[in-house]
N, C-alpha and C positions, 0 to 999 in steps of 0.2 A: 573466466569472465562471468560474474553473477548476472542473472536476469531476474528482474522484479516484475511479476505480473500484478497489475493494479486493477482489481475488479471493482468498478463503481458505475453508477449511472453517468451519462454524459454530463459535461459541465463546460461552460465557456472558458474557464481558466484551467482546463485539464492539462495543457502543456506545462503550466507552472507546477502542477502537482507532480507530474512525471519527472520534471527536471529536479525539483526539490528532493524527491525520493531517490533518484539515481545519485545525485550529488552527496546526499547524506550517507547513503550506504557506502559509497566509494570512499568518502572521508573516514568513516568509522573503520573500514577495513584496511585503510592505508593504501588504497589503489590510486592509480593515475587517471588523468582525464581520459574519458572514453572507455574506461574499463568496466563500467556497469551499464547495463541496458535496462530501461524501464518501459514496459509495454502496457497499454490500456486494454483491458478486457471488459467491454461494455456489459452492464447488467440491465435486465429489463425492469426490475422492480423488486422491492422487498416488503414484507409484511411481518407482523408478529402474530402469534396464535391469538385467535378470537378478536383481532383488531384489524380489519381491512385497511389497506393503505393504497394511495394512488400509485399507478405503475409509471416508472421512468422518471421519478422525481426524488429528491433527497428528503427524507423524513427521519424521525427518531428511530424508525425501523431500519434505516439504511446503515449497514455496517460495511465500510470498505474492507475488502479482504485482500491482503498482500501475500503473495507466495514468493519467497526469495529462493531461487533455484541456483544452487552452487555446490562446489565441492565441499567435502567435510573439512571443518576447521575446529579449533578448540571450542568447547561448549561455551565458554565465556565470550569468545569472539562472535559466535553466531548469535548469542543472546544480546550482545551489545548492538549488533546490526539490526536485529529485530526491534529492539527498543528505540533505536534511532529512527528507523523507518516509521514506526508508530507515531513518534513525536512529530516527524515531518508532516504526516497526514493530519494530525490534530492541529498543528500550527496553520496549515493550509486551510483547513475548515474554518478556523477562527478568522483568518485574514479574508476569507471569501463569504463570510456569513452563511456558512453551510451547516445545516443541522444533521447530526449523525448520532446513532445510538452507541457507537464505539468503533474500535478498529481491531481487526483480527489479523495477526501477522504470524507466519510460520516460515521456517527454513526447511527446504526439502533438498535432499541429496540424491544423486543417482544410485540405483542399486546395481551391484556388480552382476 
């Protein structure tokens, strides 16, 4: 069962972001309902070098970071899930008029 950790500042539409991310990853991997967990990990703020930014709000310095935790799969399958999760976050940002500098997504597997 993959778990997606969604690191972002708080937002009123956060539940929709988590649902879209879990649904998209599940569909991409061909999993059934309830087979993907998405969990919010709140961030305190983001800034870029030499450009102070307010804490706890979405700015162009905000990069949502998604960590997909799951077992090893074919590289193309993991890449497809990463790309799908990134698109889900970008779509959510557009739908919620959220400014972001980009999205960082990685797939992590357990080490033996």
